[in-house]
N, C-alpha and C positions, 0 to 999 in steps of 0.2 A: 527188813531182809536186805541183804546187800549182794549185788551181783558183779564178778570180776571176771573179765576175759582175760586169759594168759595164754602165750604163745611159748611152747616148749619145743623148738624145732619147727619143721613143717609137717611132721608125721603127728604130732600131739598137740593139737590146738583145741583146748578146752574152755568150758565156761563153769565158773564155780558158783554157787548159791549158798550165801553164808547168812546165818542169824546174826542180825546187826547187834543185838543185845548180849549175845554169849559168845560170839566168834566162832561158832561151831558151823562146820561145812554142812549143808543139807543135801544137796545134789551136785553132780557133775554132769553137764552137757557138752557132748563131744563133737568138735566141727573136725573135717579133715584137714583144714589149714587155718590161717590167722583168723582171729575175729575182730572185725571192724566197728561194729556198733550193736548195741542191745536197746531194747525198749520194753517196757511193762505196758500192757493193756489199763486203761482208767479203773477197770475192777481189779486189777491185781491178780486175775485168774491166769493170764497168758503171758508168756514173754517171747519176744522175737529177737532173732540173733542174726547177724549178717556177717558174712566172711569172703576170704578169697577163694573159697572153694565153688563159688558162682551159686551158692544156695541159700536161701533163707529158711529158716527152721522156726516153726512156732510150737513152743513147748507149753505144756500144762504143769505150771509151777507147784503144783500140789501132789502130782505123780511122778513129775520128771519126765514123762513121756512125750514124744512128739505128737502135735496134733496135725500138722500139715507141712509139708515142704513146698517151697515156690522155686521153680529153677530158674536162673537167669543165663544169659551168654556171656556175661563179663563179671568180674569182682564186683560184690555189693559193698558199698560205703555208709549207706544210711538206712534206718527203717524207723517208722513211726505209725503207732495206732490212732486212728480215727477217734473221735470223742465218744462215739457210740460203740466203740470197740467191734465194729463190724466190717471194717476195711483196714487195709495195711498199706501204707504208702513205702516204696523201696527207691533208691537210687544207686544205678551201677554205672561202670564205665572200665574198658581196659586200660591198664597203667599206661602201657607203650603205645597202643595205637588208637585209644579213646573208642574202639569199636564196642558195641553194646551200651553206649551213653545213652541212659534212658531213665526217665522217671514213670513208675508205674504205679496205679492204684488196684489192689487187689480185693477181691471179694473172698473173705475168710470162709465163708460158708461152702463155697464150690472149688476154692482154690484157682479161680481163674483171673485174669487181668481184667478189670473194667475200663481202664483208660492206660494207654503207652504214650508218653510224651517224649519225643526224641530230643536229644541235646546235642551240640556239637562237641562238647567236652565231658569228662567225667562228672556225673552227679554225686557230689561229696556231702551234701545235706537236702533232707526232706523233712518236713514239718507241717502237720494240719494246725489250720488256725483252731482256736477253742470252740468257736462255732460250727466247725467243721466243713464251712462253705469254701475255704482256700487252701491251696496246697503251695507252699513255699520251697523253692529248690534253689540251690546255689551250686555252682561248679567251681572247678580249680581255677579258673580264669577271673582275672579281676573285672569288676563291673558287672558280674553276672548273677544277679539275683532276682528271680522271678516269681509272679504269683499266678495261680491257675486255678480257674473255677473247678471244683471237684466234681461237678456234676455233668460236665461237657468236656473238660480238658482245655477250655478256650483260655488264651492269655488274658489275664485282667490288668496285670501292671508289671512294669519292669524297673527295678530301681536300679539306677546307674552311679557307681562310685568309683573313684580313681585309686584308691588305696587298696591293699589285699584284705580281705574278709576274713575275720578270725572266729567271729561268733554272730548268730542271728536267732532272735527269738520273738514269737508273737506276745503282745501285751495280752493280759487276760480277757479283755473285751474285743479282742480280734480288730481293733481300730487302728493299731500302729504295730511296727516291727522296731525293735532295737537292735542294733548292730554294733560290734566292735571290730575296730579295724587295726591294722599295724602301724597307723600313725598315732595311735593312742587316744582318739577320740571315739566317744561313744554318740551314736546319732540314733534320732527317733524318726521314722518314715511312717507316712499315711498309707493305709492299704486301699485306699480309694474305695471304701465301701459303698460309697454313693451309686458307684456304676450298678446299674440294674442287673440283677441276678437272673441267670437264665434257669428258672424253675420250671417243674413240670406243669405248674398252673399257668406260668405265663406261655409256655409253649402250647398248651391247649387254648389258651384265649387267643393267641395269635393265629394259630391254625383255623379256629372257627370264625375269626374274623375274616379270614380269606376265603373260606367255603360259602357256597350259595344254598347247601341243604344238608340235612342230616342222612345217615345211612338209610337206605330204602329197607322194607321188611326183608326183602330176599337178600340183601347184603348182609344184613344183620344175622340171618340164619346161616349164611355161608361162613362167617367169622366167629359167631357165637352159639351155632347149635340149637338147643332147646331152651337156652336162657331167655327170660321174658324180654320182649322188644324195649328198648331204652332209648332216651334221648341223648345223644352224645355230644352236643351244642346247645345250650340253653338259649342262644340267641337266634336259633333257626327253628322253624316248626318241624313237627314230626311228619314222617312219612305220610303221604294222603293214602296210600294203601292200608295204612293201620285203620283208617276210619272205613275205607271201602269194606275191609273184612268184617267190621262190625255191621255195616249195613247188609252185607250178605248173609251173615248169621241172622238177622231179623227177618231177612226176605225168605229166608228157609223155615222160619218159624221158631228158631232157637233164640226166644227173647231174652231168656235169662243170660245166656252166654253173651248176647249181643249187648245188654245193659252193662255187663261186667266190661266188656271191652271199651265201651264209651266211657265208663267211669276211670279205667286205666288211662284213657287218652287225656282225661282231666287232670290226672295226677302228673302224666308227663308234661303237659302243656296247660297251666291253670288259665291262660288267657283264652282258651277256647271256649271256657264256660258254658259247657254242653249240658242240657238237662237228658240225662241218659235214658230215662223212661221215654220221653217225648221223642228223642232221635230214633229209637228201637221202633215205636210205634209208627213213625213216619215211614221208615224204611219197609216195615212189614206191610202197611197200607199201600205202599207203591208196587209191591209185588202183586196185589189184587189188580192193580192198574194195568200192569204188563200182561197178567192173565187175560184181562178184559181186551187188550190189542189182538191177541192170538185168537180169541173166540170172534171178534168182529170180522176178522180176516176169511173166517169160516163161515161166517152169515149169522152167527148167534148173538143178533144185536140185544135182544132182550136180557142175555146173561151178562152182556158187557155193561149195559146200564146198571145191573144189580151190584156188579163187581165195583163199579165206580162209586155207587152210593156207600157199599160196605167200607170201601177204603176210606172214605170221608167220616163214617162213623167211627172207625178205629183210630183215625187220627183227625180229630175236628179241625185243627188249623191247616189241614193238607189243602193246597190250591193246585186243581188240574191244570195242566199247561196248555197252551196253544195247540200243541202237537197232540195232546191227549183228545181233545175236542175234534181235532181234524180228522184223527182215526175214526171216531164216531160218526162224523160228517160224512166222509167218503164212503166208508162200507155201509152206512145207513142208507146212502143214496143207492148204490149198486145192488143192495140185497132188499130194496123196497119197503124201508122204513122211513117214509118222509116226515112223519110227525117227530120223530127222534133226530133225524138228519138236519133239518133247516135250523133249529134253535143251537145245535151243536156246531153249525158252519159259522152263524153269526158270533157264537162265543170265540171261536178260533180267531176269527178276524178282529173282534173287540181287544183281544189279548195281545196279538201279533199283527198289527196292520200292514206290516212291511213284507210279509213273506207272501210270495205269488201263489205258493200251492193252495193257501187258503182260499183264495180266490177262485182257482180252478175248481176245488170242491164244492164250493157255492153255486158255481155255474152249473154244475151237474144238477144240483137240488132245484135250480130255477127252471131249467129245461123240463125236468120231470113234472115240476108243479104247473108247467105251462107259461111262465114268465120270460118269454124270449128275450125280450129287451133288456131285462135285468141280467139275464145269462150272457148277452153279447158284451154288456159293461164289464161284467166280471172277466170275462175272457180276454178282452182287449187290456186289462190291467196285468193279466197273467203273461200274456205275449210281450207287453212292454218290460216286465220283470225278466222275462227270459232273454232279452236283449242285454240287460246287465249281467246275467249269468254266462254269457256266450264267452268264456275264456279257456284257452286250454283243451283239455281231452274230450270234454262234453260238448264241444260246440256242435259237432254233427247231430247229435241227439238232440240238443236244444232247437236246432234249425228244424229238424224234423217235427218236434213238438209243435213249434210255431206253425208250420205249414198245415199240420192237422188241425189246429184250433181256428185257424183262418178259414180253413174250408167248412168247418161247422158253424162259423160266423155268417159265410156266404149263405149256407142252407137255413139258418135260422131268419135270416133276412128275407128269404123267400117263403117264409112261415112252414118251414119243414123241420122235423124232429129228427136230428142226426144220430140218437141213440136208439138203434134197434137192439133186440135181444142179443144178437151175436156180437155187437160192440160192447154192450154191457158186460157179457161173459168174458170178452177179452180183457177188459179193464179190472175184472174181479181177480183173474189169474195173474196179470202184470200190473205191478203196483209199487212204487217206491216206498209206500207207508208200511 
């Protein structure tokens, strides 16, 4: 197939498509003004034409119909298809004023420009490298041949020469450019392909390197709706809320859904190495412990003990915390379950000997059992601990607490029990536990 652009005046500027073997004309494509450049797509299905009417037309060579028209603000001098024939490069510029001097890369599916690269002078030649990574442009000015990255429009290389450019073309491997100049010398130039390419993968890698976390579950839903949560950066952990949601499902008794969620967490981040069944059982068991806390506050200590035992049956590896034992210690004392309370107090201190509340709880158990000296020792530890806690907004409350316990110590030293029924009832109703 042979394409010929011809100018018959300025009112009849046509493109003719000819059969190269028979010489027969197949189609005529009409432009309003002169045709400056033509290019076939790599699959030979499309043809682009550029002209003085400031429009690039893309034609279907099988039907002769226009596929799309790409308007410009100045005459268009050069066109070229990308190797995958999805993009079209154009070069333009006004003859007299150089206005509209621009290299553009167009998306042929949408007919919109993806990149617009301004130039100071008319862009007379555009060409994609065979690998599609670079766009070459040259203008009417001497020494002005440039290479741009096609995915960003960033300048990669500028080739400087002193003589007039007559011809420029990429080598098939995209690593060099051959130029012909008006000094009669053909030159070969490196395209500097060793310069790092700004690819999507590199951008993602750099972005993830700078971030400190992945999207939260809430953010994911805002951007992706009902699409399953994903790990946007492989070098960062998944949002902790994803695991929290799995534990909440287990706590509600939805063990199957919880196990699936933990399995998904392993898929997103294999380094977690979770045992989904064990994780679900543990979260389910902890819900029994939390129920036990509520019942202890209401005075149902026997049921609290039963729920603690059931939790450890559901999840044999579950370790009750010092706070769990302290709840049983404190309310066991206040609701008159000394046989349950005292061992729980000792267990809380064994697990967390630095927390003053545990000594406060045990001091109550010792008072109720008649061990006044032991109670005094625990209260003194508690008062010293409050000294360390007197910072900020809690100062006044901590000082009042110290004064109350010092008063109790004074009573105990006189052999008096400071815990009458009115005080115990007050303590049942007001508690930080």
